[in-house]
C-alpha positions as CSV (number, residue, x, y, z in Angstrom):
1,M,48.9,13.1,-36.4
2,E,45.4,12.6,-37.8
3,I,45.5,8.9,-36.6
4,L,46.9,9.8,-32.7
5,N,44.1,12.3,-32.8
6,A,41.5,9.8,-33.7
7,A,42.5,7.3,-31.4
8,I,42.2,9.5,-28.9
9,M,38.9,10.6,-29.7
10,L,37.6,7.2,-29.8
11,L,38.9,6.2,-26.3
12,L,37.2,9.8,-25.3
13,L,34.0,8.3,-26.4
14,A,34.1,4.9,-24.8
15,L,35.1,6.1,-21.5
16,M,31.9,8.5,-22.4
17,A,30.1,5.5,-22.8
18,A,31.6,4.0,-19.6
19,I,30.6,6.5,-17.9
20,S,27.2,6.8,-19.0
21,T,26.3,3.1,-19.1
22,A,27.2,2.7,-15.2
23,S,25.6,5.9,-14.2
24,T,22.2,4.5,-16.1
25,D,22.7,1.1,-14.6
26,K,21.4,2.4,-11.3
27,Q,18.9,0.3,-9.3
28,A,17.1,0.6,-6.2
29,Y,18.1,-2.4,-3.5
30,I,17.0,-3.1,-0.4
31,V,20.0,-4.7,1.8
32,R,20.5,-6.5,4.4
33,M,23.7,-7.0,6.3
34,D,25.4,-8.8,9.1
35,K,25.1,-6.3,12.5
36,T,28.6,-7.8,14.3
37,K,30.7,-7.9,10.7
38,I,29.8,-5.0,9.3
39,T,30.0,-3.1,12.0
40,N,33.6,-5.0,13.0
41,T,35.1,-4.0,9.4
42,F,33.9,-0.4,9.6
43,S,34.7,0.5,13.0
44,S,37.5,2.2,12.8
45,L,35.5,4.6,9.8
46,V,32.8,5.3,11.8
47,S,31.6,8.7,13.6
48,I,29.2,10.6,15.6
49,T,29.4,12.3,11.6
50,K,29.8,9.4,9.5
51,P,27.5,5.7,10.3
52,W,28.1,2.7,9.2
53,H,26.2,2.7,5.8
54,Q,27.8,6.0,5.0
55,A,31.1,4.5,5.5
56,V,29.7,1.1,3.3
57,L,28.7,3.4,0.0
58,E,32.0,5.4,0.8
59,S,34.1,2.2,0.0
60,L,32.1,1.5,-2.6
61,A,32.4,4.6,-4.7
62,D,35.7,4.8,-4.1
63,G,36.4,1.1,-5.7
64,D,36.1,2.3,-9.4
65,E,37.2,5.4,-10.9
66,L,34.4,4.8,-13.9
67,E,31.1,5.6,-12.0
68,A,30.0,9.1,-12.9
69,T,27.4,9.1,-9.6
70,P,27.9,7.0,-5.8
71,P,25.8,4.7,-4.5
72,E,22.6,7.3,-3.3
73,L,21.1,6.1,-0.4
74,L,17.6,6.1,0.2
75,Y,16.6,4.9,4.1
76,S,19.0,3.0,7.1
77,Y,17.2,0.3,9.0
78,E,18.5,-0.3,12.6
79,T,14.5,-1.8,13.9
80,A,13.1,-5.2,12.0
81,L,16.4,-5.4,9.9
82,F,20.1,-4.5,9.8
83,G,21.1,-2.8,6.2
84,F,19.7,0.0,3.7
85,A,18.1,1.0,0.7
86,A,20.3,2.2,-1.8
87,K,20.8,3.2,-5.6
88,L,23.5,0.9,-6.9
89,S,24.9,0.2,-10.6
90,S,25.7,-3.3,-11.3
91,K,29.5,-3.4,-10.8
92,Q,28.6,-1.3,-6.4
93,L,26.3,-4.3,-6.1
94,E,28.9,-6.7,-7.0
95,S,31.4,-5.1,-5.0
96,L,28.7,-4.9,-2.4
97,K,28.2,-8.9,-2.4
98,N,31.9,-9.3,-1.9
99,M,31.5,-7.4,1.5
100,D,32.2,-9.3,4.8
101,G,28.8,-9.0,6.5
102,F,26.7,-9.0,2.9
103,M,23.6,-11.2,3.5
104,S,21.1,-10.1,1.1
105,A,19.8,-7.1,-1.9
106,V,15.9,-7.5,-3.6
107,P,15.3,-5.2,-6.6
108,D,12.8,-2.7,-5.1
109,K,9.3,-3.9,-6.8
110,M,6.0,-1.6,-7.0
111,L,3.0,-2.7,-5.2
112,S,-0.1,-1.5,-5.7
113,L,-3.4,-0.7,-3.2
114,H,-6.4,-3.1,-2.9
115,T,-9.5,-2.3,-2.4
116,T,-20.6,-0.3,8.2
117,R,-23.0,-3.0,9.7
118,S,-20.2,-5.6,10.3
119,P,-19.5,-5.1,13.6
120,F,-23.0,-5.9,14.4
121,F,-22.5,-8.9,12.3
122,L,-20.0,-10.3,13.3
123,G,-21.0,-9.7,17.2
124,L,-19.2,-7.2,18.5
125,T,-21.8,-4.9,20.1
126,G,-22.9,-8.4,21.5
127,K,-26.6,-9.0,22.5
128,K,-29.1,-5.7,22.5
129,G,-25.6,-4.2,22.6
130,K,-24.5,-5.5,25.8
131,N,-21.4,-7.8,27.1
132,G,-20.1,-8.3,23.4
133,P,-16.2,-6.9,23.0
134,W,-17.4,-3.7,22.1
135,S,-19.1,-2.9,25.4
136,G,-17.4,-0.5,27.5
137,S,-15.2,-2.2,30.2
138,N,-13.7,-3.6,26.9
139,L,-13.0,-0.9,25.2
140,H,-9.7,0.7,26.1
141,S,-8.8,4.1,23.8
142,D,-4.9,3.6,23.8
143,V,-4.7,1.0,21.1
144,I,-2.6,3.0,18.3
145,I,-3.7,1.5,14.7
146,G,-0.8,2.3,12.4
147,V,-2.5,2.4,8.4
148,V,0.7,2.3,5.8
149,D,-1.7,3.5,3.0
150,S,-2.4,6.3,0.4
151,G,-2.6,8.7,3.3
152,I,-5.6,10.5,5.4
153,W,-8.2,12.7,4.9
154,P,-7.8,14.5,8.3
155,E,-11.2,16.5,8.4
156,H,-13.1,13.4,7.8
157,V,-15.7,12.7,9.9
158,S,-14.5,9.3,11.0
159,F,-11.0,10.8,12.4
160,R,-12.9,13.0,15.1
161,D,-11.4,13.0,18.4
162,H,-14.6,14.2,20.6
163,G,-15.0,11.5,24.3
164,L,-11.4,10.6,24.1
165,S,-8.4,10.8,26.2
166,P,-5.1,12.6,26.4
167,V,-2.8,11.1,23.5
168,P,-0.9,8.3,25.2
169,E,2.3,9.0,26.7
170,R,4.1,6.1,25.2
171,W,3.2,7.3,21.5
172,R,6.7,8.6,19.4
173,G,5.6,9.9,16.6
174,T,4.5,12.9,14.9
175,C,2.6,14.7,11.9
176,E,4.9,15.8,9.4
177,K,4.2,19.0,7.6
178,G,3.3,19.1,3.6
179,T,1.4,20.1,1.7
180,K,-1.9,21.2,2.7
181,F,-1.3,18.9,5.7
182,S,0.7,20.6,9.0
183,P,0.6,19.5,12.9
184,S,-2.4,21.5,13.5
185,N,-4.6,18.3,11.5
186,C,-3.9,16.0,13.9
187,N,-5.9,15.5,17.4
188,K,-6.5,13.5,20.1
189,K,-7.8,10.9,17.7
190,L,-5.6,10.9,14.4
191,I,-2.2,11.3,16.3
192,G,0.7,11.0,13.8
193,A,1.1,10.9,9.9
194,R,4.2,10.5,8.1
195,Y,4.8,10.2,4.3
196,F,8.2,8.5,2.0
197,Y,8.9,8.9,-1.1
198,G,12.1,8.1,-1.6
199,G,12.2,4.3,-3.0
200,Y,9.3,5.9,-5.8
201,L,11.4,8.2,-7.2
202,A,14.5,6.2,-7.1
203,A,12.5,4.0,-8.8
204,G,12.1,6.6,-12.5
205,E,8.4,7.5,-11.4
206,K,7.4,11.3,-10.8
207,I,4.4,12.9,-8.0
208,N,1.7,14.2,-10.3
209,E,1.3,17.3,-7.6
210,T,-1.7,18.5,-10.1
211,N,-3.4,15.6,-8.6
212,E,-1.6,14.4,-5.4
213,Y,-0.1,15.8,-2.2
214,V,3.5,15.6,-1.3
215,S,2.4,14.8,2.0
216,T,0.3,12.8,4.3
217,R,-2.8,13.9,2.6
218,D,-4.7,11.4,1.0
219,A,-5.8,12.0,-2.8
220,S,-7.1,9.2,-4.1
221,G,-8.9,8.0,-0.6
222,H,-8.3,4.9,-0.5
223,G,-6.2,5.3,2.8
224,T,-9.0,7.4,4.6
225,H,-11.1,4.3,3.7
226,T,-9.5,1.7,5.4
227,A,-8.3,3.8,8.2
228,S,-11.9,4.7,9.1
229,T,-12.6,0.7,8.6
230,A,-9.9,0.3,11.1
231,G,-10.7,2.6,13.6
232,G,-12.7,5.1,12.9
233,N,-15.2,6.9,15.5
234,F,-18.3,6.5,15.5
235,V,-20.5,8.6,12.6
236,E,-24.2,8.5,13.2
237,Q,-26.9,8.8,9.9
238,A,-24.3,7.1,7.6
239,S,-25.9,6.0,4.3
240,L,-24.4,5.2,0.4
241,F,-27.0,7.0,-1.5
242,G,-29.7,6.5,0.9
243,V,-28.9,3.0,1.2
244,A,-28.3,0.9,4.1
245,N,-28.9,4.0,6.4
246,G,-27.4,3.4,9.8
247,S,-23.7,4.1,12.2
248,A,-20.9,3.9,11.0
249,A,-17.9,3.3,12.9
250,G,-14.2,1.2,12.9
251,M,-13.8,-2.4,14.2
252,R,-11.7,-0.2,17.0
253,Y,-13.9,2.7,17.1
254,T,-12.0,4.4,20.6
255,A,-8.3,3.4,19.1
256,R,-5.7,6.6,17.7
257,I,-4.8,6.2,14.1
258,A,-1.4,7.2,12.7
259,A,-1.2,7.2,9.2
260,Y,1.7,6.3,6.8
261,K,1.7,7.5,3.4
262,V,3.7,5.2,0.9
263,C,1.2,4.5,-2.8
264,W,1.7,7.9,-5.1
265,P,0.1,5.6,-6.7
266,G,2.3,3.5,-6.5
267,C,4.1,1.7,-3.5
268,S,7.9,1.4,-3.3
269,T,8.3,-1.7,-1.1
270,I,11.8,0.8,-0.3
271,D,8.5,3.2,1.1
272,I,6.8,0.5,2.7
273,L,9.6,-0.9,4.4
274,T,10.4,2.2,5.9
275,A,6.8,3.3,6.7
276,M,6.7,0.0,8.8
277,M,10.0,0.4,10.9
278,K,9.2,3.9,11.6
279,A,5.4,2.9,12.7
280,I,7.5,0.1,14.7
281,E,9.6,2.9,16.7
282,D,7.1,4.8,16.4
283,G,4.8,2.7,19.0
284,V,2.1,1.2,17.2
285,D,0.3,-1.6,19.1
286,V,-1.8,-2.6,15.7
287,L,-0.3,-1.7,11.9
288,T,-2.7,-3.1,8.3
289,L,-2.2,-2.3,5.1
290,S,-4.4,-3.1,2.6
291,L,-1.4,-3.1,-0.2
292,G,0.8,-5.7,-2.0
293,S,1.9,-8.3,-5.4
294,T,-0.7,-10.2,-7.8
295,S,0.8,-12.9,-7.1
296,E,3.2,-14.4,-4.0
297,A,6.2,-16.0,-6.0
298,V,8.9,-15.0,-3.3
299,P,9.8,-16.9,-0.4
300,Y,9.5,-15.4,2.9
301,W,13.3,-15.1,3.4
302,Q,13.7,-13.2,0.6
303,D,10.4,-11.2,1.0
304,Y,11.6,-7.7,3.3
305,L,7.7,-7.1,4.1
306,A,7.5,-10.7,5.5
307,I,10.5,-10.5,7.6
308,A,9.5,-7.1,8.9
309,T,6.3,-8.0,10.1
310,Y,7.9,-11.2,12.2
311,F,9.9,-8.6,13.6
312,A,6.3,-7.0,14.4
313,F,5.1,-9.8,15.7
314,K,7.9,-10.6,17.7
315,S,7.8,-7.5,19.2
316,G,3.8,-7.9,20.8
317,I,2.5,-5.8,17.5
318,F,-0.4,-7.6,15.6
319,V,-0.4,-7.1,11.7
320,A,-3.2,-7.2,9.5
321,F,-2.7,-7.8,5.5
322,S,-5.3,-7.9,2.9
323,A,-5.4,-10.9,0.8
324,G,-5.6,-9.1,-2.4
325,N,-8.1,-8.5,-5.1
326,S,-7.7,-11.2,-7.5
327,G,-9.6,-13.7,-6.2
328,P,-12.2,-15.9,-5.8
329,W,-10.3,-18.6,-7.3
330,A,-7.8,-20.9,-6.2
331,Y,-4.0,-19.4,-5.5
332,T,-4.9,-15.8,-5.8
333,A,-4.2,-14.9,-2.2
334,V,-1.4,-13.0,-1.2
335,N,0.6,-11.6,2.2
336,T,-0.3,-15.2,3.5
337,A,3.4,-15.4,5.9
338,P,2.1,-16.9,9.2
339,W,2.8,-14.3,11.3
340,I,0.3,-11.9,10.3
341,M,-3.7,-12.0,10.1
342,T,-5.2,-12.0,6.4
343,V,-8.0,-10.9,5.7
344,A,-10.4,-11.2,2.4
345,A,-13.5,-10.6,1.7
346,S,-16.4,-12.4,3.2
347,T,-20.3,-12.1,2.6
348,I,-22.6,-10.0,5.3
349,D,-26.1,-11.0,6.5
350,R,-28.0,-8.1,4.1
351,S,-28.8,-8.2,0.6
352,F,-29.5,-4.7,-1.8
353,P,-32.3,-6.3,-4.0
354,A,-33.6,-4.7,-6.8
355,I,-35.8,-6.0,-9.7
356,I,-36.1,-5.9,-13.4
357,K,-39.0,-6.2,-15.3
358,L,-38.9,-7.4,-18.7
359,G,-41.4,-6.5,-21.6
360,N,-43.6,-9.6,-21.5
361,G,-44.4,-8.9,-18.0
362,E,-41.6,-10.9,-16.4
363,T,-39.6,-9.9,-13.4
364,F,-36.6,-10.9,-12.2
365,E,-34.3,-10.3,-9.0
366,G,-30.9,-9.0,-8.9
367,S,-28.9,-6.2,-6.8
368,S,-27.8,-3.0,-7.0
369,F,-26.9,0.4,-5.1
370,Y,-28.8,2.6,-7.9
371,T,-31.5,4.9,-5.8
372,G,-32.7,6.9,-8.6
373,K,-36.1,7.0,-10.5
374,A,-37.1,4.2,-12.8
375,L,-35.3,2.9,-15.9
376,K,-37.5,3.6,-19.0
377,G,-38.0,0.6,-21.2
378,L,-34.1,-0.8,-22.3
379,P,-33.5,-3.2,-24.9
380,I,-31.7,-5.9,-24.1
381,V,-28.4,-7.3,-26.1
382,Y,-26.6,-10.3,-25.6
383,G,-22.6,-9.6,-25.1
384,K,-21.9,-12.7,-26.7
385,T,-23.7,-11.3,-30.2
386,A,-22.5,-8.0,-29.6
387,G,-19.0,-8.5,-30.0
388,V,-15.9,-10.7,-30.6
389,T,-14.3,-13.5,-28.8
390,G,-14.4,-13.1,-25.1
391,A,-18.1,-10.4,-25.0
392,A,-20.0,-13.3,-23.6
393,H,-18.5,-12.1,-20.4
394,C,-17.5,-9.1,-21.0
395,I,-13.6,-9.0,-21.5
396,P,-13.0,-5.8,-21.9
397,G,-11.9,-3.9,-25.7
398,T,-14.2,-7.1,-27.0
399,L,-17.9,-5.1,-26.7
400,N,-18.8,-3.7,-29.7
401,P,-19.7,0.2,-28.5
402,K,-22.1,1.0,-31.8
403,L,-24.5,-3.0,-30.2
404,V,-23.9,-2.2,-26.9
405,K,-24.2,1.4,-26.4
406,G,-28.1,3.1,-24.7
407,K,-28.5,-0.9,-24.0
408,L,-29.1,-3.3,-21.1
409,V,-26.1,-6.2,-21.8
410,I,-26.1,-9.4,-20.1
411,C,-22.9,-10.8,-19.0
412,E,-21.6,-14.6,-18.4
413,P,-20.1,-14.9,-15.2
414,G,-17.1,-17.3,-14.7
415,N,-14.5,-15.5,-16.8
416,E,-11.3,-15.9,-14.0
417,Y,-9.5,-13.2,-15.4
418,M,-11.6,-9.9,-14.8
419,T,-13.3,-8.7,-11.1
420,Q,-17.0,-7.9,-11.3
421,S,-16.7,-4.2,-10.7
422,E,-13.9,-4.6,-14.3
423,R,-16.9,-6.4,-15.8
424,G,-19.0,-3.6,-15.2
425,E,-16.8,-0.5,-15.9
426,Q,-17.6,-2.2,-19.5
């Protein structure tokens, strides 16, 4: 009897282990299906109350009794591609791959964000403000820019709607309610606001509501910056701590803006894809995204963001992506599909000189945004002599705090693994 009880116990433990493995094995995928085949296969099961993707996922759940939880649908797609995003176990994924109509499944991954005189420098204003692309006869206010980013701060002065005509009738979007954001935050300038986090949560991430808004409201400022750069209204007497005084405006300052929040701060490709499709359905004319990966090793046919942008392009929507923050070295640009505009950093036609004077009276000119009072004399230290290997380039963690605190540190340029801003943080 004791042997039988022990055998039953071991069997129960094995079953529990199998169920536990099945429940923790799940991962989020973007799945692409063949519309014709899949609708034919499930035509008898599909109804108004049960769409095709639900019928597909239920068939996966019925196929394995050991699965502790059924497949979890995150989003369904029928605009730029036919498919869905879902959390699947490895067994459920294998069953899906054997289904007639399956095309591909790509695991979700987390991307990161890419971080006033430009219109004149680019010649948009024309000579003396006339005959340029910005002249009144060339500038219409019915262009709608969809910004897929970290959200937007609707009260920002760049998003005031003075001087704008009513919202275009063709607009099909909405302003979703959320934490400290209501439909009343939208106006004739900011005409749409949506937020997506299903993919972010499916990846096991959590939204810290102490520092983040579960709404389209922007907590980091990145989305507000990119939206105002693309289509912010004219702002007079703008400056950065008193530097570069003048008028600030977006590249298409009369355009309408629709914000799609997908970064919390990580940006799930599932959420990005969903936001892009919703923006296309809403009726945007332009899509702009300042985010991406650090490398571009995925072929286009496996890159669903590239596939979605191709559909947008074929639908007459102009798509612009940032080239990334990893330059200026070779092979560091990302978002380079030939049907999108890949936007990189460029030089400008102005400088912000700063003079440093050494104790022997010799002076050197550099650049700085510092506008405070002149600093008192500081000791100078050469990075290479103030730390371990790599300190010459001021690589993070190489400088000895005791040797550099309160001193002016000289760093050598040329290290391709860190940016100027990262070097400055040291």
